[in-house]
C-alpha positions in Angstrom: 0.0 -0.1 0.0 2.9 2.4 0.7 4.4 1.9 -2.7 1.1 2.6 -4.4 0.5 5.6 -2.2 3.8 7.3 -2.9 3.2 6.5 -6.6 -0.2 8.2 -6.6 1.0 11.1 -4.5 3.9 12.0 -6.8 1.9 11.5 -10.0 -0.9 13.8 -8.6 1.5 16.5 -7.6 3.1 16.4 -11.0 -0.1 16.5 -12.9 -1.3 19.4 -10.7 1.7 21.4 -11.7 1.5 20.6 -15.3 -2.2 21.7 -15.4 -1.2 25.0 -13.9 1.5 25.6 -16.3 -0.9 24.9 -19.3 -3.5 27.2 -17.7 -1.3 30.2 -17.2 0.9 29.8 -20.2 -2.1 29.3 -22.6 -5.4 30.2 -21.1 -4.3 33.1 -18.9 -1.1 34.2 -20.2 -2.0 37.8 -20.8 -2.7 38.4 -17.1 0.9 37.5 -16.5 2.2 40.0 -19.0 -0.2 42.7 -17.5 1.3 42.1 -13.9 4.9 42.2 -15.3 4.4 45.7 -16.8 3.0 47.2 -13.6 6.2 46.9 -11.6 9.9 47.4 -12.1 12.4 45.1 -10.1 15.8 46.8 -9.7 19.1 45.0 -8.8 20.1 47.8 -6.4 20.6 48.0 -2.7 18.3 51.0 -2.4 15.5 49.1 -3.9 16.0 46.3 -1.5 16.2 48.4 1.5 13.1 50.5 0.6 11.0 47.3 0.4 12.7 45.6 3.3 12.0 48.6 5.6 8.2 47.8 5.5 6.3 44.8 7.1 6.3 42.0 4.6 9.1 43.7 2.7 11.2 40.5 2.2 8.2 38.6 0.8 7.4 41.7 -1.4 11.0 41.7 -2.6 10.8 38.1 -3.6 7.5 38.4 -5.2 8.6 41.4 -7.4 11.7 39.4 -8.2 9.6 36.5 -9.5 7.0 38.6 -11.3 9.7 40.1 -13.5 10.0 36.7 -15.2 6.4 37.1 -16.4 8.0 38.9 -19.2 7.9 35.5 -20.8 4.5 34.0 -20.0 5.6 30.4 -20.1 8.4 31.2 -17.5 5.8 32.9 -15.3 3.5 29.9 -15.6 6.4 27.7 -14.5 7.2 29.8 -11.5 3.5 30.0 -10.4 3.1 26.1 -10.8 6.4 25.6 -8.8 5.2 27.7 -5.9 1.7 26.1 -5.8 3.1 22.6 -5.9 5.7 23.7 -3.2 2.8 25.0 -1.0 1.0 21.6 -1.4 4.2 19.6 -0.6 4.6 21.8 2.5 1.0 20.9 3.6 1.7 17.4 2.8 4.8 17.3 5.0 2.8 19.0 7.9 -0.1 16.6 7.4 2.3 13.7 7.9 3.4 15.1 11.1 -0.3 15.4 12.2 -1.1 11.8 10.9 1.3 9.5 9.1 0.2 7.2 6.2 -3.2 9.1 6.0 -5.4 8.4 3.0 -6.4 12.0 2.8 -3.4 13.3 0.7 -5.7 15.0 -1.9 -6.9 17.4 0.9 -3.4 18.8 0.9 -4.1 20.4 -2.5 -7.1 22.5 -1.2 -4.9 25.6 -0.2 -3.0 25.5 -3.4 -6.3 25.5 -5.4 -7.6 28.4 -3.4 -4.4 30.4 -4.1 -4.5 29.5 -7.7 -8.1 31.0 -7.9 -6.7 34.1 -6.1 -4.0 34.4 -8.6 -6.6 34.6 -11.4 -7.3 38.2 -10.1 -4.9 40.5 -11.9 -4.6 42.6 -8.7 -3.7 39.7 -6.4 0.1 39.8 -5.8 2.4 36.8 -5.9 3.8 38.3 -2.7 0.9 36.7 -0.8 1.6 33.2 -1.8 5.4 33.6 -1.2 4.5 35.0 2.4 2.6 31.8 3.1 5.3 29.6 1.8 7.9 31.3 4.0 5.6 31.1 7.0 5.1 27.4 6.5 8.9 27.0 6.0 9.4 28.4 9.5 6.7 26.1 10.8 8.8 23.2 9.4 11.8 24.6 11.2 9.8 24.7 14.4 8.8 21.1 14.1 12.6 20.1 13.8 13.1 21.5 17.3 12.9 18.6 19.9 13.3 20.5 23.2 10.1 22.3 24.4 11.9 25.3 26.0 13.9 25.7 22.7 10.7 25.8 20.7 9.2 28.3 23.0 12.2 30.8 22.7 12.3 30.0 18.9 8.5 30.7 18.7 8.9 34.1 20.2 11.9 35.1 18.1 10.5 33.8 14.8 7.0 35.2 15.3 8.4 38.7 16.0 10.7 38.4 12.9 8.0 37.0 10.6 5.9 40.2 10.9 8.7 42.1 9.0 9.5 39.2 6.7 6.0 38.2 5.5 3.6 40.9 6.8 0.0 40.3 8.1 0.0 36.5 7.4 2.6 36.0 10.3 0.0 35.1 12.8 -0.6 31.9 11.0 2.8 30.7 12.1 1.7 31.0 15.7 -1.7 29.3 15.2 0.1 26.4 13.4 2.7 26.0 16.1 0.1 26.0 18.9 -2.0 23.5 17.0 1.1 21.3 16.7 1.7 21.6 20.4 -1.9 20.6 21.2 -2.4 17.8 18.8 1.0 16.4 18.0 3.7 17.1 20.6 1.5 17.4 23.8 4.6 18.1 26.1 4.1 21.6 27.3 3.3 22.3 31.0 0.7 24.8 31.9 3.4 27.5 32.4 4.9 26.8 29.1 1.4 27.1 27.5 0.9 30.3 29.3 4.1 31.7 28.0 3.3 30.6 24.4 -0.3 32.1 24.4 0.7 35.3 26.1 3.7 35.8 23.8 1.4 35.1 20.7 -1.1 37.6 21.8 1.3 40.3 22.7 3.4 40.0 19.5 0.3 39.8 17.1 -1.3 42.8 18.9 1.8 45.0 19.4 3.6 44.5 16.1 1.4 46.7 13.9 1.3 49.5 16.5 5.2 49.5 16.6 5.2 49.6 12.7 2.8 52.5 12.8 5.4 54.6 14.7 7.7 54.3 11.8 5.4 54.2 8.7 2.7 56.4 7.5 0.2 53.6 6.8 -3.4 53.2 8.2 -3.3 50.7 11.0 -5.8 48.5 9.2 -3.3 47.9 6.4 -0.5 47.1 8.9 -2.7 44.5 10.5 -3.7 42.9 7.2 -0.6 43.3 5.0 0.7 46.0 2.7 1.7 44.1 -0.4 -0.8 41.3 -0.9 -3.2 43.2 -3.1 -2.6 45.9 -5.6 -5.3 48.3 -4.1 -4.1 49.1 -0.5 -7.5 49.7 0.8 -8.9 46.4 -0.4 -8.7 43.3 2.0 -9.9 40.2 0.1 -12.0 38.0 2.3 -11.1 35.0 0.2 -7.5 35.5 1.2 -8.4 35.3 4.8 -10.3 32.1 4.0 -7.2 30.7 2.3 -5.1 31.4 5.4 -7.5 29.7 7.8 -7.8 26.7 5.4 -4.1 26.0 5.9 -4.7 25.1 9.6 -8.2 23.8 9.1 -7.1 21.1 6.5 -4.4 19.7 8.8 -6.8 19.6 11.7 -9.4 17.7 9.7 -6.8 15.3 8.5 -5.7 14.7 12.2 -9.2 13.6 13.3 -10.3 11.6 10.2 -10.0 7.9 10.5 -6.8 6.4 8.8 -7.3 2.6 9.3 -8.5 1.0 6.1 -8.1 -1.9 3.9 -6.2 -1.6 0.7 -9.5 -1.6 -1.4 -11.1 1.0 0.9 -8.0 3.1 0.9 -8.0 3.3 -2.9 -11.6 4.0 -3.0 -11.4 6.9 -0.5 -8.4 8.3 -2.4 -10.3 8.1 -5.8 -13.3 9.8 -4.4 -11.3 12.7 -3.0 -9.4 13.2 -6.4 -12.8 13.3 -8.2 -14.2 15.8 -5.8 -11.0 17.8 -5.6 -11.0 18.0 -9.5 -14.5 19.1 -9.6 -14.0 21.8 -7.0 -10.9 23.0 -8.7 -12.6 23.4 -12.1 -15.7 25.1 -10.6 -13.5 27.6 -8.5 -11.1 28.4 -11.3 -14.0 28.9 -13.8 -15.6 31.2 -11.3 -12.3 33.2 -10.8 -11.4 33.5 -14.4 -12.3 37.0 -16.0 -12.3 36.4 -19.8 -13.3 39.9 -20.6 -10.3 41.3 -18.9 -8.1 38.7 -20.4 -9.3 39.8 -23.9 -8.6 43.4 -23.2 -5.0 42.5 -21.8 -4.5 40.4 -25.0 -5.2 43.3 -27.2 -3.1 45.7 -25.1 -0.1 43.3 -25.1 -0.2 42.8 -28.8 -0.3 46.5 -29.7 2.6 46.9 -27.1 4.8 44.6 -29.0 3.3 45.8 -32.3 2.0 42.5 -33.4 -0.7 44.0 -35.6 -1.7 40.9 -37.5 -2.3 39.1 -34.3 -4.7 41.8 -33.1 -6.6 41.6 -36.4 -6.7 37.8 -36.2 -8.1 38.0 -32.7 -10.9 40.3 -34.0 -11.7 38.0 -36.8 -12.0 35.2 -34.3 -14.2 37.1 -32.0 -15.4 40.6 -32.7 -14.4 42.9 -29.8 -17.1 45.1 -28.2 -15.3 46.8 -25.5 -14.0 50.4 -26.3 -10.5 49.5 -25.3 -10.4 46.5 -27.4 -12.0 48.2 -30.3 -9.4 51.0 -29.9 -6.5 48.4 -30.0 -8.1 46.9 -33.1 -8.4 50.3 -34.9 -4.8 51.1 -34.3 -3.8 47.6 -35.6 -6.0 48.1 -38.8 -4.4 51.5 -39.3 -0.8 50.3 -38.9 -1.6 47.4 -41.1 -3.0 49.7 -43.9 -6.6 48.3 -43.6 -8.5 51.0 -41.5 -10.3 52.6 -44.6 -11.4 49.4 -46.1 -12.1 47.2 -43.0 -13.0 49.5 -40.0 -16.7 49.0 -40.2 -16.4 45.3 -40.8 -16.0 45.2 -37.0 -18.2 46.6 -34.1 -17.6 50.3 -33.7 -18.9 52.3 -30.7 -18.0 55.8 -31.6 -15.0 57.9 -31.1 -14.1 56.3 -27.7 -13.2 53.3 -29.7 -10.7 55.3 -31.7 -9.1 57.6 -29.2 -10.1 56.8 -25.5 -10.6 59.9 -23.3 -8.1 60.5 -20.7 -8.8 59.0 -17.3 -6.5 58.7 -14.2 -6.3 54.9 -14.8 -3.3 52.7 -15.3 -4.9 50.5 -18.0 -6.9 53.0 -20.2 -4.2 55.6 -20.1 -1.6 53.0 -21.1 -3.6 51.9 -24.3 -4.4 55.6 -25.1 -0.7 56.5 -24.7 0.2 53.8 -27.3 -2.2 55.2 -29.9 -0.9 58.8 -29.4 2.6 57.7 -29.6 2.2 56.0 -33.0 0.3 59.0 -34.3 3.2 61.2 -33.4 1.6 63.2 -30.5 4.5 62.4 -28.3 3.8 64.8 -25.5 0.3 63.5 -25.2 1.6 60.0 -25.1 4.0 61.0 -22.4 1.3 62.5 -20.4 -0.8 59.4 -20.7 2.1 57.1 -19.8 3.3 59.1 -16.8 -0.2 59.4 -15.4 -0.8 55.7 -15.9 2.3 55.0 -13.8 1.3 57.4 -11.1 -2.2 55.9 -10.9 -0.8 52.3 -10.0 -2.5 51.9 -6.7 0.5 50.1 -4.9 2.8 53.1 -5.9 5.2 50.8 -7.8 7.0 52.0 -10.9 6.4 50.5 -14.3 9.1 49.1 -16.6 6.8 49.6 -19.6 6.1 53.4 -18.9 9.8 54.0 -17.9 10.8 52.7 -21.4 8.2 54.7 -23.2 9.0 57.9 -21.2 12.7 57.3 -22.1 11.8 57.0 -25.8 9.8 60.1 -25.9 12.3 62.2 -24.2 15.0 61.0 -26.4 12.9 61.9 -29.5 12.0 65.3 -28.1 15.7 66.0 -27.6 15.4 66.0 -23.7 18.5 63.9 -23.4 19.2 64.5 -19.8 15.7 63.3 -18.8 16.0 60.3 -21.1 19.3 59.4 -19.6 17.8 59.3 -16.2 15.1 56.9 -17.3 17.5 54.7 -19.1 20.0 54.5 -16.2 17.2 53.1 -14.1 16.3 50.6 -16.7 19.8 49.4 -16.8 19.2 48.0 -13.3 16.4 45.7 -14.6 16.9 42.3 -16.0 14.9 42.2 -19.3 15.1 45.9 -20.2 18.8 46.3 -19.5 20.1 45.4 -23.0 17.5 47.9 -24.6 18.5 50.7 -22.3 22.2 50.2 -22.8 21.8 50.2 -26.6 19.5 53.3 -26.5 22.0 55.2 -24.2 24.4 55.3 -27.1 21.7 57.3 -29.1 21.6 60.1 -26.6 22.8 63.2 -28.3 23.3 61.3 -31.6 20.6 62.2 -34.0 22.1 60.3 -36.8 21.9 57.1 -34.7 18.3 57.9 -33.6 17.2 58.3 -37.3 18.6 54.8 -38.1 15.6 53.4 -36.2 12.8 53.7 -38.8 10.1 54.1 -36.3 11.9 56.9 -34.3 12.8 58.7 -37.6 9.2 58.9 -38.5 8.0 60.0 -35.2 10.6 62.8 -35.1 9.3 64.0 -38.4 5.5 63.7 -37.3 5.8 65.2 -33.9 4.4 68.7 -33.0 7.3 71.0 -32.3 5.2 73.9 -30.9 3.0 73.9 -27.8 -0.6 72.9 -28.5 -3.5 73.0 -26.0 -4.8 69.5 -25.9 -8.5 69.0 -25.3 -10.4 65.7 -25.1 -13.4 67.6 -26.4 -12.1 68.3 -29.9 -9.9 65.5 -30.8 -10.8 66.1 -34.5 -9.1 69.6 -34.4 -6.0 67.9 -32.7 -5.8 65.3 -35.5 -6.3 68.1 -38.2 -3.4 70.1 -36.6 -1.3 67.0 -36.5 -1.8 66.2 -40.2 -1.4 69.8 -41.5 1.9 69.9 -39.5 3.1 66.9 -41.5 0.9 66.1 -44.6 2.8 62.8 -45.2 1.6 61.4 -41.8 -0.9 58.9 -43.3 -1.9 57.6 -39.9 -3.0 61.1 -38.8 -5.0 61.4 -41.9 -6.8 58.1 -41.6 -7.5 58.8 -37.9 -8.9 62.2 -38.9 -11.2 60.6 -41.4 -12.1 57.9 -39.1 -12.9 60.4 -36.4 -15.4 62.3 -38.7 -17.0 59.0 -39.7 -17.4 57.7 -36.2 -18.7 61.0 -35.0 -21.2 61.0 -38.0 -19.8 64.5 -39.1 -20.1 64.0 -42.8 -19.7 67.7 -43.5 -16.2 67.7 -42.0 -15.5 64.4 -43.7 -16.1 66.0 -47.1 -14.1 69.0 -46.2 -11.1 66.9 -45.0 -11.3 64.2 -47.6 -9.2 66.1 -50.3 -6.3 66.6 -47.8 -5.2 62.9 -48.7 -4.7 63.4 -52.4 -1.0 63.3 -52.1 -0.9 60.2 -49.9 -0.9 58.0 -53.1 -3.7 55.7 -52.4 -4.1 53.2 -55.2 -7.9 53.7 -55.0 -10.2 55.4 -52.5 -10.6 53.2 -49.5 -14.0 51.4 -49.5 -15.5 53.1 -46.4 -14.6 56.5 -47.8 -16.4 55.6 -51.1 -19.4 54.6 -48.9 -19.6 57.9 -47.2 -19.0 59.9 -50.4 -21.7 58.0 -52.4 -24.1 58.3 -49.5 -23.6 62.2 -49.6 -23.9 62.3 -53.3 -27.2 60.3 -53.1 -28.7 62.8 -50.9 -28.2 65.4 -53.5 -29.2 63.4 -56.6 -30.8 60.1 -57.6 -28.4 59.7 -60.5 -25.6 57.5 -59.1 -24.1 56.8 -62.7 -22.0 59.9 -62.5 -20.0 60.9 -59.3 -17.4 63.4 -58.8 -15.1 60.6 -57.4 -14.2 57.2 -58.8 -16.7 55.0 -56.9 -16.7 51.2 -57.6 -19.8 50.0 -59.5 -20.4 47.3 -56.8 -20.6 50.2 -54.1 -23.0 52.1 -56.3 -25.2 49.1 -56.7 -25.2 48.2 -53.0 -26.1 51.9 -52.2 -29.2 51.7 -54.5 -30.2 48.5 -52.8 -29.6 49.8 -49.3 -31.5 53.1 -50.1 -34.4 51.1 -51.4 -34.8 48.9 -48.4 -34.1 51.8 -45.9 -36.7 54.0 -47.5 -39.5 51.4 -48.2 -39.4 48.9 -45.3 -40.8 50.2 -42.1 -38.6 48.1 -39.8 -35.6 47.8 -42.2 -32.8 47.2 -39.5 -32.9 43.4 -39.5 -32.9 43.2 -43.3 -30.1 45.6 -43.6 -28.2 44.1 -40.8 -28.1 40.8 -42.6 -26.5 42.2 -45.8 -25.0 45.6 -44.9 -23.7 45.3 -41.3 -20.2 45.8 -42.5 -20.8 49.1 -44.2 -20.5 52.6 -43.0 -24.2 53.2 -44.0 -25.4 50.7 -41.3 -23.2 52.3 -38.8 -24.5 55.8 -39.6 -28.1 54.9 -39.2 -28.2 52.2 -36.5 -25.2 52.5 -34.3 -25.2 55.0 -31.5 
């Protein structure tokens, strides 16, 4: 029975880890990229000392260290799987101390499953999982101590130290140790128990108050933990449940019967595996946020300029979120398909073209990408900087540092760019780029060897301009007239007039693109032009612009249905939903 048990245990732990790797590497990989961009781990003593000076700072330092490897999602998935399996193995080790040869090994997976579900929340930090693993590691050290008085002394020292190492979860160590003394060791005298309990209550109570004298944090955060969740004012109840489950599972195993025949042993084991699998699937499905994952996927792919991937995603599933649509429109424009294909996809107005500024660390990042590629560098810099400052846990962002360095370099602000680049040189995955970019500081010829930078230096506005979210059309017009070869600015200007249903401005701005050498007028422009012409005359055989015969015929058919059928929307949607005409009449 022992050989079978060991085989099943090892196999189940291995399969558990593999499932987690597949989940985070394939199903939920963009959540990992999202987390990586919202922090910046630095290999400097100042960075370490700043984190270590706060309760839970060591765990936070380790958490930030591991999250930087989310730069590669498969590596992040491997790290998460390793940590969750390690947690399970720790619970397994402790359960053996509570009851050797127990048939309830599958129960040791429950805490790991709970933390897996927590990690599906993009704002739940890896620090919380590492803090628990460190806490249990000290419990294992405590178990190794055989002399009661040595255990008590170590208990006091470790408990007091753990508050600064792992933060608010440190009390779990005390609960674990007292549970061990009560259910396993059973060797303490009444006086030793009194010392243990009084020490526990005093240290757990006083530690946050002591920290309050040195740190400007609310006492509630010092009790709970500073770095477990991205939003400092949020205390996830589910995390408390996961903490309590650590002790609860072991206590349950301790009191469950363990004597069983071989057949009964395997039956109990099988039933637990089935129930655990069902619980895991239900809990993870409940925790997964597919809508956020979709937005993060769009954001990541425009960040790495994988335009074809963005369009493929939209072809597979049409996006309907303003941020996803904004990413898609950027990809269509960069791929040369905006004028022909924009209304083949869902459009929700100008917010799906240029998102309005918000003090938010997601919307502003996406908006900053769009303005960067347009050549509105200072606007992009504002969005990027505000996005970083809006990160709730006050961490800096590698992504925004890189963008700020680029923009200051292109603006000729070499001293500022150098400061950002020197910081990035202390990172792992941005160091090489920063070192290479530093060679461009003050060297305009070297800057212009980068095709993207050369174009942006040409497109950027060199005079101050009062930016207003209320008139983005004027902003785009100013940008294009500043550099009439900026095709992206022209296409965004035309798209803005179409999305805002301002056909008068569309007709006014349309001739501005005559020198951009389009092989033919883009399809959606033709649709808008023929529509305006049709409002003036019923004769579509002649038009002032070269309109395709198929578009003229479709216009006639669309107009006939639109004017003659009382409830024409369903009929028109079936045949013309991918035209500008349908958007104009039926989209808000």
